[in-house]
All heavy atoms as an XYZ file, in Angstrom:
917
protein
N     -16.692     -4.546    -18.157
C     -15.435     -4.781    -18.809
C     -14.305     -3.922    -18.194
O     -13.251     -4.403    -17.881
C     -15.590     -4.481    -20.301
C     -14.359     -4.718    -21.125
S     -14.038     -6.480    -21.203
C     -12.676     -6.540    -22.297
N     -14.615     -2.658    -18.027
C     -13.595     -1.725    -17.446
C     -13.300     -2.117    -15.998
O     -12.156     -2.066    -15.585
C     -14.111     -0.274    -17.496
C     -13.145      0.704    -16.947
C     -11.914      0.919    -17.757
O     -11.857      0.482    -18.941
N     -10.916      1.564    -17.221
N     -14.270     -2.576    -15.269
C     -14.063     -2.940    -13.862
C     -13.164     -4.187    -13.764
O     -12.306     -4.290    -12.867
C     -15.389     -3.231    -13.192
C     -15.314     -3.313    -11.706
C     -16.667     -3.368    -11.124
O     -17.488     -2.492    -11.420
O     -16.856     -4.312    -10.282
N     -13.196     -5.078    -14.723
C     -12.335     -6.268    -14.679
C     -10.924     -5.821    -14.877
O     -10.013     -6.304    -14.180
C     -12.767     -7.219    -15.834
O     -14.164     -7.600    -15.661
C     -11.919     -8.502    -15.781
N     -10.653     -4.903    -15.795
C      -9.301     -4.440    -16.017
C      -8.795     -3.710    -14.756
O      -7.648     -3.879    -14.370
C      -9.269     -3.531    -17.229
C      -7.868     -2.970    -17.492
C      -7.740     -2.531    -18.957
N      -6.548     -1.807    -19.226
C      -5.347     -2.378    -19.328
N      -5.195     -3.646    -19.172
N      -4.263     -1.603    -19.595
N      -9.617     -2.937    -14.117
C      -9.254     -2.239    -12.886
C      -8.841     -3.226    -11.789
O      -7.835     -3.004    -11.123
C     -10.363     -1.372    -12.380
C     -10.549     -0.038    -13.060
C     -11.712      0.705    -12.498
O     -12.872      0.333    -12.806
N     -11.445      1.703    -11.684
N      -9.606     -4.301    -11.688
C      -9.309     -5.296    -10.653
C      -7.976     -5.983    -10.927
O      -7.189     -6.250    -10.031
C     -10.427     -6.331    -10.582
C     -11.674     -5.726     -9.988
O     -11.701     -4.725     -9.251
N     -12.822     -6.316    -10.308
N      -7.726     -6.333    -12.210
C      -6.482     -6.982    -12.538
C      -5.297     -6.069    -12.267
O      -4.254     -6.508    -11.707
C      -6.433     -7.377    -14.007
C      -7.325     -8.586    -14.341
C      -7.234     -8.928    -15.775
C      -8.134    -10.108    -16.118
N      -8.096    -10.443    -17.527
N      -5.436     -4.820    -12.604
C      -4.301     -3.872    -12.413
C      -4.118     -3.638    -10.915
O      -2.998     -3.506    -10.452
C      -4.560     -2.600    -13.215
C      -4.393     -2.913    -14.664
C      -3.590     -1.491    -12.810
C      -4.715     -1.775    -15.593
N      -5.226     -3.503    -10.166
C      -5.047     -3.283     -8.746
C      -4.396     -4.457     -8.035
O      -3.565     -4.280     -7.154
C      -6.387     -2.941     -8.062
O      -7.222     -4.066     -8.136
N      -4.698     -5.726     -8.471
C      -4.019     -6.863     -7.906
C      -2.537     -6.858     -8.255
O      -1.669     -7.174     -7.384
C      -4.643     -8.152     -8.399
C      -5.986     -8.488     -7.693
C      -6.411     -9.883     -8.080
N      -6.536    -10.045     -9.500
C      -7.648    -10.213    -10.160
N      -8.799    -10.267     -9.554
N      -7.629    -10.337    -11.504
N      -2.220     -6.483     -9.531
C      -0.765     -6.399     -9.907
C      -0.040     -5.387     -9.113
O       1.041     -5.629     -8.577
C      -0.693     -6.070    -11.371
C       0.688     -5.771    -11.975
C       1.508     -7.028    -11.972
C       0.595     -5.091    -13.287
N      -0.639     -4.192     -8.942
C      -0.013     -3.105     -8.169
C       0.146     -3.479     -6.719
O       1.165     -3.158     -6.098
C      -0.804     -1.816     -8.341
C      -0.753     -1.190     -9.751
C      -1.663      0.026     -9.772
C       0.599     -0.869    -10.190
N      -0.860     -4.183     -6.185
C      -0.763     -4.595     -4.735
C       0.377     -5.544     -4.523
O       1.164     -5.400     -3.594
C      -2.112     -5.215     -4.308
C      -2.105     -5.624     -2.823
C      -3.438     -6.193     -2.415
O      -4.364     -6.310     -3.190
N      -3.536     -6.465     -1.146
N       0.517     -6.515     -5.466
C       1.609     -7.477     -5.349
C       2.950     -6.819     -5.447
O       3.876     -7.082     -4.640
C       1.422     -8.546     -6.433
C       2.465     -9.575     -6.474
C       2.195    -10.577     -7.597
C       3.431    -11.227     -8.147
N       4.294    -10.426     -8.951
N       3.130     -5.928     -6.407
C       4.408     -5.313     -6.596
C       4.775     -4.321     -5.502
O       5.890     -4.260     -5.055
C       4.446     -4.570     -7.970
C       4.347     -5.503     -9.176
C       5.473     -6.540     -9.287
O       6.594     -6.267     -8.770
O       5.242     -7.565     -9.874
N       3.755     -3.538     -5.006
C       3.990     -2.644     -3.904
C       4.368     -3.389     -2.642
O       5.232     -2.965     -1.858
C       2.784     -1.757     -3.645
C       2.527     -0.600     -4.602
C       1.182      0.081     -4.333
C       3.624      0.420     -4.498
N       3.718     -4.563     -2.399
C       4.050     -5.377     -1.232
C       5.502     -5.839     -1.318
O       6.224     -5.825     -0.303
C       3.119     -6.554     -1.142
N       5.963     -6.255     -2.475
C       7.361     -6.678     -2.625
C       8.330     -5.509     -2.436
O       9.395     -5.678     -1.812
C       7.572     -7.292     -3.985
C       6.866     -8.643     -4.117
C       7.031     -9.243     -5.509
O       7.779     -8.698     -6.331
O       6.463    -10.301     -5.786
N       7.955     -4.341     -2.925
C       8.821     -3.130     -2.714
C       8.926     -2.818     -1.225
O      10.027     -2.591     -0.736
C       8.249     -1.943     -3.522
C       8.430     -2.173     -5.030
C       8.955     -0.647     -3.090
C       7.717     -1.187     -5.866
N       7.817     -2.784     -0.527
C       7.815     -2.473      0.912
C       8.534     -3.530      1.707
O       9.233     -3.251      2.689
C       6.437     -2.235      1.459
C       5.841     -0.955      1.003
C       4.554     -0.897      0.451
C       6.519      0.241      1.143
C       3.973      0.271      0.048
C       5.946      1.429      0.718
C       4.694      1.468      0.178
N       8.420     -4.790      1.281
C       9.123     -5.879      1.960
C      10.597     -5.739      1.876
O      11.322     -5.902      2.776
C       8.654     -7.232      1.404
C       9.273     -8.390      2.159
C       8.830     -9.717      1.585
O       8.341     -9.819      0.432
N       9.010    -10.783      2.322
N      11.081     -5.382      0.647
C      12.526     -5.216      0.475
C      13.019     -3.967      1.207
O      14.171     -3.980      1.690
C      12.871     -5.130     -0.992
O      12.344     -3.962     -1.577
N      12.224     -2.892      1.272
C      12.724     -1.671      1.923
C      12.636     -1.805      3.467
O      13.497     -1.244      4.158
C      11.847     -0.472      1.540
C      12.176      0.008      0.124
C      11.384      1.199     -0.288
O      10.442      1.635      0.417
N      11.663      1.735     -1.446
N      11.658     -2.482      3.973
C      11.498     -2.568      5.452
C      12.369     -3.719      6.060
O      12.440     -3.854      7.217
C      10.063     -2.768      5.893
O       9.546     -3.931      5.282
C       9.278     -1.569      5.575
N      13.012     -4.491      5.173
C      13.931     -5.540      5.704
C      15.091     -4.895      6.451
O      15.581     -5.526      7.374
C      14.440     -6.315      4.468
C      15.092     -7.623      4.864
C      15.388     -8.479      3.663
N      14.171     -9.074      3.186
C      13.886     -9.320      1.921
N      14.746     -9.077      1.012
N      12.737     -9.856      1.543
N      15.441     -3.698      6.081
C      16.537     -2.992      6.749
C      16.094     -2.469      8.146
O      16.917     -2.338      9.054
C      17.026     -1.802      5.913
C      17.508     -2.178      4.515
C      17.838     -0.911      3.737
C      18.686     -3.075      4.593
N      14.786     -2.166      8.294
C      14.284     -1.698      9.570
C      13.776     -2.915     10.383
O      12.743     -3.432     10.065
C      13.155     -0.711      9.347
C      13.450      0.514      8.524
C      12.159      1.284      8.187
C      14.397      1.399      9.296
N      14.520     -3.257     11.378
C      14.086     -4.482     12.201
C      12.913     -4.057     13.087
O      12.895     -2.985     13.704
C      15.265     -4.939     12.996
C      16.392     -5.412     12.144
N      16.317     -6.538     11.414
C      17.595     -4.856     11.898
C      17.478     -6.709     10.728
N      18.281     -5.685     11.012
N      11.910     -4.927     13.125
C      10.773     -4.739     14.027
C       9.665     -3.902     13.383
O       8.712     -3.563     14.072
N       9.743     -3.617     12.069
C       8.671     -2.872     11.391
C       8.181     -3.676     10.232
O       8.982     -4.248      9.479
C       9.238     -1.491     10.853
C       8.122     -0.787     10.098
C       9.682     -0.637     11.988
N       6.887     -3.818     10.116
C       6.281     -4.543      9.017
C       5.243     -3.654      8.334
O       4.303     -3.173      8.989
C       5.615     -5.847      9.554
C       4.853     -6.709      8.576
C       5.902     -7.331      7.609
C       4.090     -7.790      9.283
N       5.350     -3.499      7.037
C       4.418     -2.745      6.246
C       3.799     -3.700      5.239
O       4.486     -4.324      4.441
C       5.091     -1.592      5.481
C       4.099     -0.862      4.626
C       5.739     -0.625      6.475
N       2.471     -3.786      5.266
C       1.753     -4.661      4.316
C       0.710     -3.861      3.602
O       0.105     -2.948      4.171
C       1.151     -5.875      4.967
O       0.237     -5.472      5.979
N       0.486     -4.200      2.336
C      -0.516     -3.488      1.512
C      -1.795     -4.259      1.632
O      -1.913     -5.423      1.168
C      -0.041     -3.403      0.058
C      -1.009     -2.662     -0.783
C       1.328     -2.790     -0.029
N      -2.813     -3.681      2.269
C      -4.059     -4.403      2.517
C      -5.018     -4.275      1.391
O      -5.750     -5.206      1.048
C      -4.718     -3.900      3.832
O      -4.953     -2.498      3.726
C      -3.884     -4.240      5.022
N      -5.072     -3.114      0.726
C      -6.084     -2.939     -0.344
C      -5.514     -1.845     -1.293
O      -4.907     -0.905     -0.886
C      -7.355     -2.435      0.280
C      -8.517     -2.389     -0.654
C      -9.802     -2.083      0.016
N      -9.783     -0.795      0.665
C     -10.320     -0.485      1.794
N     -11.014     -1.388      2.456
N     -10.325      0.752      2.271
N      -5.790     -2.040     -2.582
C      -5.407     -1.073     -3.594
C      -6.608     -0.787     -4.468
O      -7.289     -1.690     -4.939
C      -4.262     -1.637     -4.481
C      -3.995     -0.761     -5.669
C      -2.998     -1.821     -3.638
N      -6.858      0.447     -4.674
C      -7.943      0.911     -5.569
C      -7.302      1.713     -6.718
O      -6.420      2.529     -6.512
C      -8.937      1.806     -4.817
C      -9.597      1.105     -3.672
C     -10.801      0.317     -4.165
N     -11.482     -0.169     -2.944
C     -11.768     -1.478     -2.789
N     -11.450     -2.340     -3.703
N     -12.426     -1.845     -1.719
N      -7.803      1.496     -7.910
C      -7.350      2.198     -9.111
C      -8.501      2.971     -9.677
O      -9.605      2.470     -9.768
C      -6.752      1.179    -10.123
C      -6.256      1.946    -11.360
C      -5.681      0.369     -9.483
N      -8.250      4.223    -10.073
C      -9.271      5.069    -10.697
C      -9.679      4.472    -12.049
O      -8.929      3.755    -12.658
C      -8.761      6.489    -10.821
O      -7.702      6.526    -11.736
N     -10.856      4.765    -12.547
C     -11.347      4.244    -13.827
C     -10.423      4.564    -14.990
O     -10.289      3.730    -15.906
C     -12.720      4.885    -14.011
C     -13.166      5.231    -12.643
C     -11.922      5.541    -11.845
N      -9.729      5.700    -14.952
C      -8.788      6.011    -16.072
C      -7.402      5.505    -15.806
O      -6.490      5.776    -16.565
C      -8.780      7.536    -16.359
C      -8.336      8.302    -15.173
O      -8.167      7.724    -14.055
O      -8.071      9.510    -15.358
N      -7.210      4.769    -14.730
C      -5.950      4.086    -14.344
C      -4.814      5.078    -14.074
O      -3.663      4.748    -14.205
C      -5.509      3.090    -15.419
C      -6.544      2.052    -15.787
C      -5.987      1.180    -16.908
C      -6.957      1.186    -14.632
N      -5.177      6.326    -13.709
C      -4.100      7.333    -13.486
C      -3.755      7.513    -12.008
O      -2.725      8.052    -11.685
C      -4.558      8.627    -14.063
O      -5.678      9.139    -13.392
N      -4.628      7.077    -11.106
C      -4.406      7.217     -9.663
C      -4.620      5.869     -8.955
O      -5.574      5.204     -9.152
C      -5.388      8.283     -9.087
C      -5.225      9.612     -9.714
C      -5.228      8.366     -7.554
C      -6.248     10.623     -9.348
N      -3.586      5.562     -8.171
C      -3.597      4.309     -7.401
C      -3.618      4.711     -5.917
O      -2.781      5.426     -5.461
C      -2.374      3.458     -7.709
S      -2.137      2.101     -6.613
N      -4.667      4.269     -5.209
C      -4.807      4.522     -3.811
C      -4.468      3.212     -3.066
O      -5.188      2.233     -3.223
C      -6.215      4.996     -3.447
O      -6.530      6.147     -4.270
C      -6.327      5.373     -1.998
N      -3.452      3.223     -2.240
C      -3.029      2.078     -1.535
C      -3.232      2.249     -0.048
O      -2.893      3.319      0.504
C      -1.558      1.745     -1.801
N      -3.805      1.247      0.637
C      -4.037      1.274      2.037
C      -2.996      0.357      2.698
O      -2.866     -0.825      2.344
C      -5.441      0.827      2.381
C      -6.478      1.817      1.861
C      -7.021      1.637      0.596
C      -6.893      2.896      2.629
C      -7.950      2.516      0.119
C      -7.792      3.816      2.126
C      -8.345      3.604      0.886
O      -9.270      4.457      0.415
N      -2.241      0.927      3.646
C      -1.123      0.204      4.272
C      -1.411     -0.126      5.717
O      -1.905      0.749      6.474
C       0.151      1.065      4.198
C       0.531      1.588      2.833
C       1.766      2.488      2.941
C       0.831      0.432      1.881
N      -1.083     -1.304      6.111
C      -1.157     -1.728      7.503
C       0.268     -1.728      8.061
O       1.139     -2.430      7.488
C      -1.820     -3.108      7.628
O      -1.792     -3.506      8.955
N       0.530     -0.979      9.060
C       1.863     -0.854      9.610
C       1.918     -1.443     11.052
O       1.096     -1.083     11.857
C       2.328      0.636      9.608
C       2.211      1.197      8.152
C       3.689      0.810     10.168
C       2.366      2.702      8.059
N       2.906     -2.312     11.232
C       3.065     -2.878     12.531
C       4.494     -2.564     13.038
O       5.426     -2.704     12.312
C       2.903     -4.424     12.491
C       3.105     -5.098     13.807
C       2.053     -5.110     14.735
C       4.308     -5.674     14.157
C       2.224     -5.704     15.966
C       4.466     -6.278     15.369
C       3.466     -6.294     16.292
N       4.706     -2.081     14.190
C       3.738     -1.743     15.258
C       3.018     -0.423     14.936
O       3.558      0.413     14.279
C       4.619     -1.608     16.481
C       5.946     -1.191     15.945
C       6.086     -1.857     14.619
N       1.774     -0.373     15.352
C       0.939      0.771     14.994
C       1.428      2.048     15.642
O       0.994      3.120     15.209
C      -0.516      0.454     15.378
O      -0.652      0.211     16.746
N       2.242      2.008     16.668
C       2.763      3.205     17.293
C       3.632      4.035     16.352
O       3.697      5.223     16.442
C       3.565      2.890     18.559
C       2.743      2.299     19.694
C       2.554      0.799     19.540
O       3.474      0.110     18.996
O       1.490      0.294     19.914
N       4.302      3.314     15.425
C       5.177      3.952     14.493
C       4.466      4.212     13.123
O       5.122      4.553     12.174
C       6.406      3.100     14.235
C       7.255      2.933     15.509
C       8.540      2.281     15.253
N       9.362      3.012     14.284
C      10.463      2.542     13.728
N      10.858      1.317     14.039
N      11.140      3.274     12.857
N       3.175      4.026     13.096
C       2.390      4.105     11.876
C       2.459      5.469     11.244
O       2.689      5.625     10.023
N       2.271      6.556     11.984
C       2.233      7.917     11.440
C       3.645      8.277     10.906
O       3.786      8.883      9.863
C       1.778      8.928     12.488
C       0.350      8.703     12.919
C      -0.675      8.804     11.781
O      -0.430      9.665     10.855
O      -1.624      8.053     11.791
N       4.654      7.861     11.652
C       6.028      8.165     11.252
C       6.386      7.437      9.981
O       6.937      8.080      9.006
C       6.993      7.739     12.385
C       8.435      7.791     12.020
C       9.289      7.052     13.004
O       8.810      6.681     14.073
O      10.519      6.844     12.672
N       6.041      6.186      9.892
C       6.338      5.392      8.684
C       5.526      5.923      7.464
O       6.034      5.991      6.395
C       6.018      3.939      8.933
C       6.992      3.244      9.874
S       8.645      3.174      9.278
C       8.464      2.200      7.761
N       4.254      6.280      7.713
C       3.438      6.813      6.599
C       4.009      8.096      6.089
O       4.008      8.345      4.894
C       1.997      6.957      7.074
C       0.975      7.280      5.999
C       0.911      6.140      4.969
C      -0.379      7.502      6.555
N       4.500      8.978      6.979
C       5.101     10.182      6.528
C       6.401      9.893      5.712
O       6.609     10.560      4.667
C       5.494     11.069      7.716
N       7.185      8.942      6.129
C       8.376      8.548      5.363
C       8.027      8.012      3.998
O       8.668      8.275      2.989
C       9.226      7.550      6.122
C       9.905      8.141      7.342
O      10.034      9.377      7.400
N      10.243      7.311      8.304
N       6.939      7.216      3.962
C       6.529      6.617      2.701
C       5.995      7.717      1.748
O       6.291      7.686      0.559
C       5.471      5.518      2.969
C       6.076      4.311      3.581
C       4.719      5.150      1.662
C       5.118      3.300      4.106
N       5.270      8.664      2.298
C       4.735      9.725      1.435
C       5.889     10.619      0.945
O       5.785     11.129     -0.176
C       3.698     10.576      2.175
C       2.362      9.913      2.256
O       1.968      9.194      1.324
N       1.683     10.059      3.335
N       6.894     10.779      1.725
C       8.100     11.567      1.291
C       8.861     10.866      0.205
O       9.442     11.546     -0.645
C       8.999     11.902      2.442
C       8.380     12.887      3.412
O       7.534     13.681      3.042
N       8.835     12.919      4.641
N       8.871      9.555      0.210
C       9.593      8.778     -0.810
C       8.706      8.236     -1.916
O       9.022      7.245     -2.527
C      10.404      7.683     -0.125
O       9.549      6.760      0.492
N       7.563      8.896     -2.124
C       6.564      8.442     -3.112
C       7.157      8.374     -4.485
O       6.856      7.464     -5.274
C       5.320      9.305     -3.041
C       4.245      8.927     -3.945
C       4.270      9.659     -5.270
O       4.704     10.808     -5.296
O       3.772      9.085     -6.280
N       7.988      9.309     -4.839
C       8.571      9.386     -6.194
C       9.508      8.212     -6.426
O       9.505      7.614     -7.519
C       9.286     10.677     -6.410
C       8.357     11.836     -6.577
C       9.128     13.075     -6.922
C       8.348     14.338     -7.176
N       7.001     14.462     -6.684
N      10.309      7.848     -5.439
C      11.235      6.712     -5.635
C      10.460      5.387     -5.676
O      10.853      4.475     -6.396
C      12.275      6.635     -4.526
O      11.660      6.579     -3.246
C      13.173      7.917     -4.591
N       9.352      5.327     -4.887
C       8.548      4.095     -4.913
C       7.854      3.960     -6.278
O       7.782      2.870     -6.825
C       7.481      4.129     -3.767
C       8.198      4.057     -2.395
C       6.501      2.995     -3.936
C       7.260      4.342     -1.250
N       7.375      5.075     -6.832
C       6.740      5.072     -8.139
C       7.752      4.672     -9.218
O       7.423      3.922    -10.138
C       6.154      6.432     -8.408
C       5.354      6.440     -9.699
C       4.699      7.789     -9.930
N       3.965      7.759    -11.182
C       3.621      8.844    -11.842
N       3.891     10.037    -11.345
N       2.932      8.722    -12.968
N       9.000      5.153     -9.114
C      10.047      4.805    -10.026
C      10.320      3.292     -9.977
O      10.441      2.654    -11.037
C      11.289      5.621     -9.792
C      12.441      5.250    -10.684
C      12.457      5.703    -12.013
C      13.505      4.527    -10.209
C      13.534      5.381    -12.842
C      14.568      4.189    -11.025
C      14.562      4.626    -12.357
N      10.473      2.779     -8.784
C      10.689      1.320     -8.610
C       9.535      0.501     -9.120
O       9.735     -0.529     -9.795
C      10.937      0.997     -7.139
C      11.236     -0.375     -6.821
C      12.577     -0.846     -7.374
O      13.511     -0.061     -7.455
O      12.702     -2.067     -7.653
N       8.323      0.987     -8.895
C       7.132      0.317     -9.383
C       7.126      0.330    -10.919
O       6.787     -0.674    -11.577
C       5.877      0.979     -8.853
C       4.532      0.348     -9.215
C       4.391     -1.049     -8.663
C       3.407      1.230     -8.777
N       7.525      1.449    -11.522
C       7.599      1.576    -12.973
C       8.589      0.591    -13.574
O       8.341      0.061    -14.662
N       9.686      0.384    -12.922
C      10.719     -0.547    -13.430
C      10.158     -1.998    -13.378
O      10.422     -2.782    -14.264
C      11.983     -0.490    -12.591
C      12.801      0.730    -12.870
C      14.214      0.604    -12.319
C      14.328      0.198    -10.921
N      15.690      0.314    -10.347
N       9.292     -2.278    -12.404
C       8.780     -3.622    -12.239
C       7.623     -3.938    -13.213
O       7.477     -5.089    -13.646
C       8.274     -3.883    -10.820
C       9.409     -3.926     -9.801
C       8.851     -3.982     -8.417
N       9.902     -4.124     -7.408
C      10.140     -5.230     -6.777
N       9.436     -6.296     -6.959
N      11.115     -5.265     -5.886
N       6.769     -2.966    -13.511
C       5.555     -3.207    -14.305
C       5.630     -2.506    -15.652
O       4.570     -2.340    -16.337
C       4.254     -2.769    -13.561
C       4.091     -3.589    -12.298
C       4.251     -1.303    -13.313
N       6.800     -2.160    -16.147
C       6.941     -1.448    -17.402
C       6.377     -2.255    -18.609
O       6.008     -1.636    -19.606
C       8.330     -0.994    -17.633
C       9.314     -2.119    -17.884
C      10.663     -1.549    -18.214
N      11.619     -2.672    -18.401
C      12.584     -2.947    -17.576
N      12.766     -2.244    -16.524
N      13.369     -3.993    -17.829
N       6.406     -3.563    -18.509
C       5.905     -4.342    -19.661
C       4.386     -4.584    -19.591
O       3.821     -4.923    -20.574
C       6.626     -5.695    -19.654
C       8.110     -5.542    -19.925
O       8.517     -4.666    -20.667
N       8.901     -6.423    -19.374
N       3.754     -4.367    -18.431
C       2.331     -4.549    -18.252
C       1.513     -3.264    -18.427
O       0.394     -3.314    -18.887
C       1.995     -5.195    -16.944
C       2.375     -6.615    -16.819
C       3.741     -6.819    -16.168
O       4.409     -5.870    -15.833
N       4.116     -8.045    -15.949
N       2.092     -2.122    -18.009
C       1.337     -0.879    -18.021
C       2.065      0.168    -18.850
O       3.278      0.263    -18.832
C       1.198     -0.333    -16.614
C       0.379     -1.141    -15.604
C       0.401     -0.496    -14.228
C      -1.023     -1.263    -16.095
N       1.295      0.937    -19.555
C       1.866      2.004    -20.390
C       2.214      3.235    -19.504
O       3.239      3.806    -19.614
C       0.923      2.383    -21.490
C       1.524      3.352    -22.488
C       0.587      3.706    -23.591
N      -0.208      2.557    -24.012
C      -1.246      2.642    -24.788
N      -1.624      3.814    -25.279
N      -1.922      1.580    -25.159
N       1.242      3.618    -18.635
C       1.394      4.740    -17.763
C       1.382      4.246    -16.319
O       0.451      3.566    -15.936
C       0.264      5.795    -17.983
C       0.323      6.300    -19.434
C       0.334      6.893    -17.007
C      -0.857      7.193    -19.812
N       2.386      4.663    -15.572
C       2.428      4.262    -14.152
C       1.561      5.269    -13.371
O       1.754      6.442    -13.463
C       3.856      4.337    -13.604
C       4.811      3.480    -14.495
C       3.966      3.863    -12.169
C       4.340      2.060    -14.675
N       0.585      4.774    -12.603
C      -0.324      5.659    -11.927
C       0.346      6.458    -10.786
O       1.366      6.061    -10.241
C      -1.403      4.727    -11.363
C      -0.756      3.397    -11.270
C       0.277      3.377    -12.376
N      -0.272      7.580    -10.484
C       0.135      8.402     -9.341
C      -0.233      7.614     -8.082
O      -1.328      7.114     -7.955
C      -0.567      9.757     -9.417
C      -0.304     10.637     -8.216
C      -1.175     11.883     -8.300
O      -1.566     12.298     -9.394
O      -1.477     12.403     -7.173
N       0.671      7.600     -7.130
C       0.444      6.789     -5.891
C      -0.012      7.698     -4.764
O       0.521      8.793     -4.535
C       1.776      6.064     -5.506
C       2.321      5.147     -6.505
C       3.656      4.580     -6.032
C       1.366      3.976     -6.769
N      -0.993      7.193     -4.038
C      -1.479      7.829     -2.822
C      -1.566      6.751     -1.738
O      -2.101      5.702     -1.966
C      -2.868      8.428     -3.026
C      -2.875      9.579     -4.030
C      -4.187     10.208     -4.163
N      -4.153     11.251     -5.145
C      -5.231     11.802     -5.677
N      -6.380     11.407     -5.331
N      -5.079     12.750     -6.577
N      -0.974      7.035     -0.583
C      -0.933      6.086      0.530
C      -1.720      6.560      1.698
O      -1.679      7.722      2.074
C       0.550      5.864      0.964
C       1.412      5.309     -0.156
C       2.355      6.114     -0.808
C       1.252      3.987     -0.541
C       3.114      5.624     -1.802
C       2.055      3.492     -1.526
C       2.985      4.286     -2.183
N      -2.492      5.627      2.290
C      -3.284      5.901      3.493
C      -3.076      4.799      4.440
O      -2.820      3.642      4.098
C      -4.767      6.036      3.138
C      -5.116      7.206      2.253
C      -5.316      7.023      0.898
C      -5.202      8.480      2.787
C      -5.570      8.090      0.105
C      -5.507      9.547      1.974
C      -5.695      9.361      0.637
N      -3.180      5.125      5.715
C      -3.042      4.120      6.772
C      -4.335      3.348      6.941
O      -5.408      3.947      7.053
C      -2.678      4.788      8.117
C      -2.422      3.860      9.218
C      -2.018      4.551     10.477
C      -1.855      3.613     11.622
N      -1.666      4.307     12.866
N      -4.250      1.990      6.937
C      -5.396      1.165      7.154
C      -5.399      0.763      8.622
O      -4.545     -0.052      9.072
C      -5.321     -0.034      6.253
C      -6.530     -0.979      6.403
O      -7.583     -0.479      6.883
O      -6.454     -2.139      5.966
N      -6.301      1.331      9.372
C      -6.399      1.101     10.799
C      -7.495      0.104     11.202
O      -7.971      0.124     12.316
C      -6.501      2.361     11.590
C      -7.692      3.197     11.143
O      -8.326      2.830     10.160
O      -7.982      4.215     11.795
N      -7.865     -0.739     10.244
C      -8.978     -1.680     10.554
C      -8.587     -2.677     11.609
O      -9.414     -3.113     12.399
C      -9.420     -2.401      9.250
O      -8.346     -3.100      8.703
N      -7.293     -3.118     11.643
C      -6.873     -4.067     12.666
C      -6.895     -3.446     14.064
O      -7.274     -4.108     15.030
C      -5.443     -4.584     12.356
C      -5.313     -5.439     11.117
C      -3.859     -5.806     10.898
C      -6.161     -6.697     11.264
N      -6.556     -2.197     14.164
C      -6.637     -1.470     15.471
C      -8.107     -1.408     15.873
O      -8.403     -1.524     17.066
C      -6.024     -0.087     15.358
C      -4.537     -0.141     15.078
O      -3.901     -1.175     15.460
O      -4.015      0.803     14.529
N      -8.969     -1.124     14.959
C     -10.370     -1.041     15.226
C     -10.955     -2.374     15.687
O     -11.720     -2.390     16.669
C     -11.111     -0.583     13.948
C     -12.582     -0.371     14.064
C     -13.108      0.727     14.827
C     -13.509     -1.235     13.449
C     -14.469      0.907     14.917
C     -14.838     -1.020     13.586
C     -15.316      0.003     14.320
O     -16.660      0.224     14.468
N     -10.516     -3.448     15.083
C     -10.990     -4.788     15.508
C     -10.479     -5.107     16.912
O     -11.210     -5.649     17.749
C     -10.503     -5.859     14.487
C     -11.231     -5.674     13.177
C     -10.686     -7.235     14.994
C     -10.734     -6.511     12.024
N      -9.206     -4.772     17.205
C      -8.650     -4.989     18.555
C      -9.422     -4.237     19.587
O      -9.721     -4.714     20.673
C      -7.209     -4.628     18.556
C      -6.333     -5.608     17.828
O      -6.791     -6.759     17.632
O      -5.201     -5.242     17.504
N      -9.773     -2.978     19.256
C     -10.562     -2.142     20.160
C     -11.932     -2.713     20.457
O     -12.390     -2.777     21.622
C     -10.642     -0.726     19.607
C     -11.476      0.195     20.442
C     -10.717      0.617     21.678
N     -11.555      1.584     22.408
C     -11.704      1.589     23.718
N     -11.092      0.656     24.445
N     -12.501      2.429     24.303
N     -12.575     -3.258     19.399
C     -13.892     -3.861     19.646
C     -13.792     -5.123     20.475
O     -14.603     -5.338     21.362
C     -14.536     -4.185     18.247
C     -14.964     -2.914     17.540
C     -15.730     -5.152     18.391
C     -15.439     -3.086     16.161
N     -12.734     -5.921     20.247
C     -12.501     -7.089     21.083
C     -12.308     -6.754     22.545
O     -12.838     -7.399     23.429
C     -11.299     -7.886     20.557
C     -11.643     -8.717     19.329
O     -12.831     -8.934     19.053
O     -10.665     -9.103     18.617
N     -11.547     -5.699     22.784
C     -11.341     -5.253     24.168
C     -12.624     -4.857     24.841
O     -12.891     -5.174     25.987
C     -10.326     -4.107     24.228
C      -8.920     -4.501     23.929
C      -8.003     -3.304     23.906
O      -8.395     -2.221     24.388
O      -6.884     -3.423     23.344
N     -13.451     -4.150     24.078
C     -14.748     -3.689     24.635
C     -15.677     -4.838     24.926
O     -16.422     -4.816     25.892
C     -15.366     -2.675     23.702
C     -14.683     -1.322     23.585
C     -15.336     -0.463     22.524
C     -14.705     -0.594     24.955
N     -15.640     -5.846     24.035
C     -16.537     -6.991     24.222
C     -16.075     -7.874     25.418
O     -16.880     -8.479     26.087
C     -16.540     -7.841     22.952
C     -17.303     -7.212     21.773
C     -17.181     -8.136     20.556
C     -18.820     -7.037     22.114
N     -14.798     -7.899     25.725
C     -14.293     -8.698     26.820
C     -14.634     -8.037     28.188
O     -14.666     -8.704     29.197
C     -12.762     -8.875     26.709
C     -12.379     -9.821     25.618
C     -10.890     -9.951     25.482
C     -10.532    -10.897     24.411
N      -9.069    -10.957     24.196
N     -14.836     -6.764     28.190
C     -15.142     -6.044     29.437
C     -16.554     -6.299     29.974
O     -17.490     -6.602     29.512
C     -14.940     -4.557     29.296
C     -13.505     -4.208     29.120
C     -13.291     -2.715     28.922
O     -14.213     -1.980     28.761
N     -12.071     -2.314     28.891
């Protein structure tokens, strides 16, 4: 039962975070940030989001900027989901480098 609620909330947070990042990165031409996976703790107090950043060369820089603006992102998220959630979870962002890993494997297989 608890796991079903976690899954619903993680899908909601993933959708809303993706919209927030889409509106913020619209100003930065040539940068795309997508939310690949969201995990929510069992008590719904911590949200861990994995971000895929294109181009990957700017990934560390963008992740640092996102971590610095975590409070404003959480505020914006709170405005969007205030009717669905009572407590807005603490946000943690990590870089999802699975696409880079897949590209590296493809390069090795072609050799």
